[in-house]
C-alpha positions in Angstrom: 91.4 127.5 34.8 92.7 124.1 36.0 92.9 121.9 32.9 92.7 118.1 33.5 94.9 117.3 30.6 96.2 114.1 32.2 92.7 112.9 32.9 91.4 113.9 29.5 94.3 112.0 27.9 93.6 109.0 30.0 89.9 109.2 29.0 90.9 109.4 25.4 93.1 106.3 25.8 90.2 104.4 27.5 87.7 105.5 24.8 90.1 104.4 22.1 90.5 101.0 23.7 86.7 100.7 24.1 86.3 101.6 20.4 88.8 99.0 19.4 87.1 96.4 21.6 83.7 97.2 20.1 85.1 96.8 16.6 86.4 93.3 17.6 83.0 92.4 19.1 81.1 93.7 16.0 83.3 91.5 13.8 82.7 88.3 15.7 79.1 87.7 14.4 80.4 88.0 10.8 83.2 85.5 11.6 80.8 83.1 13.1 78.4 83.5 10.1 81.3 82.8 7.7 82.2 79.6 9.6 78.6 78.5 9.6 78.5 79.1 5.9 81.6 77.0 5.4 80.1 74.2 7.5 76.9 74.3 5.4 79.0 74.3 2.2 80.7 71.0 3.2 77.3 69.6 4.1 76.0 70.7 0.7 78.7 68.8 -1.1 77.7 65.6 0.7 74.0 66.3 0.2 74.6 67.0 -3.5 76.5 63.8 -4.0 73.7 61.8 -2.2 71.1 63.4 -4.4 73.0 62.5 -7.5 73.2 58.9 -6.3 69.5 58.8 -5.6 68.8 60.2 -9.1 71.1 57.6 -10.6 69.3 54.8 -8.7 65.9 56.1 -9.8 67.0 56.2 -13.4 68.3 52.6 -13.2 65.1 51.4 -11.8 63.2 53.1 -14.6 65.5 51.6 -17.2 65.2 48.1 -15.6 61.4 48.5 -15.6 61.5 49.5 -19.2 63.6 46.5 -20.1 61.2 44.2 -18.2 58.3 45.6 -20.2 60.1 45.1 -23.5 61.1 41.6 -22.5 57.4 40.8 -21.8 56.5 42.3 -25.2 59.2 40.1 -26.8 57.9 37.0 -25.1 54.4 37.9 -26.4 55.8 38.2 -30.0 57.5 34.8 -29.7 54.3 33.1 -28.5 52.5 34.7 -31.5 55.0 33.0 -33.9 53.1 29.7 -33.4 49.8 31.2 -34.4 50.7 33.1 -37.6 49.2 31.9 -40.9 51.5 33.5 -43.4 55.2 34.0 -44.0 54.6 37.7 -44.1 53.1 37.7 -40.6 55.9 35.5 -39.4 58.6 37.8 -40.9 56.9 40.9 -39.4 56.9 39.3 -35.9 60.6 38.4 -36.3 61.4 42.0 -37.2 59.5 43.2 -34.1 61.4 40.7 -31.9 64.7 41.9 -33.5 63.8 45.5 -32.8 62.9 44.9 -29.2 66.1 42.9 -28.6 68.0 45.9 -30.1 66.1 48.2 -27.7 67.0 46.0 -24.8 70.6 46.0 -25.7 70.7 49.8 -25.9 68.9 50.2 -22.5 71.1 47.6 -20.8 74.2 49.5 -22.1 72.7 52.6 -20.5 72.1 50.8 -17.3 75.7 49.7 -17.3 76.8 53.3 -17.7 74.6 54.3 -14.8 76.1 51.6 -12.7 79.6 52.8 -13.5 78.5 56.4 -12.7 77.0 55.2 -9.4 80.4 53.7 -8.4 82.0 57.1 -9.1 79.3 58.9 -7.1 79.7 56.6 -4.1 83.5 57.4 -4.2 82.6 61.1 -4.3 80.3 60.6 -1.3 83.0 58.9 0.7 85.5 61.6 -0.2 83.0 64.3 0.7 82.1 62.7 4.0 85.8 62.5 4.9 86.4 66.1 4.0 83.3 67.1 5.8 84.5 65.4 9.0 87.9 67.1 8.7 86.6 70.5 7.8 83.8 70.5 10.3 86.2 69.5 13.1 88.4 72.5 12.3 85.6 74.9 11.8 83.8 74.0 15.0 87.0 74.3 16.9 87.5 77.8 15.4 83.9 78.5 16.2 84.5 77.6 19.9 87.8 79.6 19.9 86.0 82.8 18.6 83.3 82.4 21.3 85.9 82.1 24.0 87.7 85.1 22.5 84.4 87.0 22.6 84.1 86.3 26.3 87.6 87.7 27.0 86.9 90.8 24.9 83.6 91.4 26.7 85.4 91.0 30.0 88.1 93.5 28.9 85.3 95.9 27.8 83.6 95.6 31.2 86.9 96.5 33.0 87.5 99.5 30.6 84.0 100.8 31.2 84.5 100.4 34.9 87.7 102.5 34.7 85.9 105.1 32.6 83.2 105.3 35.2 85.7 106.0 37.9 87.5 108.6 35.8 84.6 110.7 34.6 83.7 112.3 38.0 87.3 113.4 38.3 87.0 115.6 35.2 85.5 119.1 35.2 81.9 118.9 33.7 82.7 121.7 31.3 85.8 120.0 30.0 84.0 116.7 29.8 81.2 118.2 27.8 83.7 119.8 25.4 85.6 116.5 25.1 82.4 114.6 24.3 81.2 117.2 21.8 84.5 117.1 19.9 84.7 113.3 20.1 81.3 113.0 18.5 82.5 115.1 15.5 85.9 113.5 15.1 85.2 109.7 15.1 85.8 109.4 18.9 89.3 111.1 18.8 89.0 114.4 20.7 92.6 115.0 21.6 95.7 115.4 19.5 99.3 115.7 20.8 101.5 118.4 19.3 104.7 117.0 17.8 107.4 119.3 16.5 104.9 122.2 16.5 102.3 120.3 14.4 99.0 118.7 15.2 99.8 115.0 15.1 96.5 114.1 13.5 95.9 116.7 10.8 99.5 117.9 10.5 98.6 121.6 10.7 101.4 123.8 12.1 100.4 125.4 15.4 100.9 129.2 15.5 103.6 130.4 18.0 101.2 132.3 20.2 99.0 129.2 20.4 102.1 127.1 21.3 102.9 129.5 24.1 99.4 129.2 25.5 99.6 125.4 25.1 102.9 125.1 27.0 101.4 127.2 29.8 98.6 124.6 30.0 96.2 127.3 31.5 93.4 126.9 28.9 92.2 124.4 26.3 93.6 125.1 22.9 91.9 123.4 19.9 93.4 122.8 16.5 92.4 125.4 13.9 92.0 122.7 11.3 90.5 119.6 12.8 89.1 121.1 16.0 90.7 118.6 18.4 92.0 119.5 21.8 95.8 120.0 21.5 98.1 119.0 24.3 101.8 118.8 24.9 103.0 115.4 25.9 106.2 115.8 27.9 109.1 113.4 27.1 109.5 110.6 29.7 112.8 112.1 30.9 111.0 115.3 31.9 108.4 113.4 33.9 110.9 111.1 35.6 111.7 112.0 39.3 115.1 113.4 39.9 117.7 111.2 41.6 118.5 112.2 45.2 121.6 114.4 45.5 124.0 113.7 48.4 125.7 117.1 48.2 123.2 119.9 48.9 125.6 122.4 47.5 126.0 120.6 44.2 124.9 122.8 41.3 122.3 121.2 39.1 122.1 121.9 35.3 118.9 123.6 34.3 116.6 121.3 32.3 116.3 122.1 28.7 112.9 123.2 27.4 
């Protein structure tokens, strides 16, 4: 049986490249999602700072409105001083005025604290906006780079699939079916080279009789442990063409096995 080892090996190499390319393509959406999440995170910092400022301003308005109401009440008490009949009523109004003035003092102190906090928040907003601009610029550039990389990878995949399509008809249907069946069971790696009498993938030692059959390359030999198709990859020196010899009577050394 004529075994298309070279073509099967070439198919394995193409399939391995396609698998690697697919892994890269599958990772791209996650990378883009992560970048989008970082962009949203920078936006959230700015949004959070603006919300804090809005809350601060709302509270200040409420406090100022409260002060206004208390001042109006104080003015009312002061007008009533002219109408009281007894010293007791007069003293009571003075006490009310004193308490309202004390309340105003405390609220105005709170307003001052809120104004100081607002200054700090505005600084945070400026800092967040600056960081947002810097980070978004980098992240969007990375986003564009990944999309460009995706196009290159897709182009490479298309070329690999084209090469695969050209190669498949050149492989015996029986051998191709066997390759595909084994690849499905072994995570896409159907072939394993024998190195130093061992299966390179599972490291099982290949029995001598199987090695003899393997070197003969007359039939497909599978690993007894992992089930992959075994093959012998000849060293480059063995595959290299011999240099021309000027003297036809020159004796050549026999190549070592």
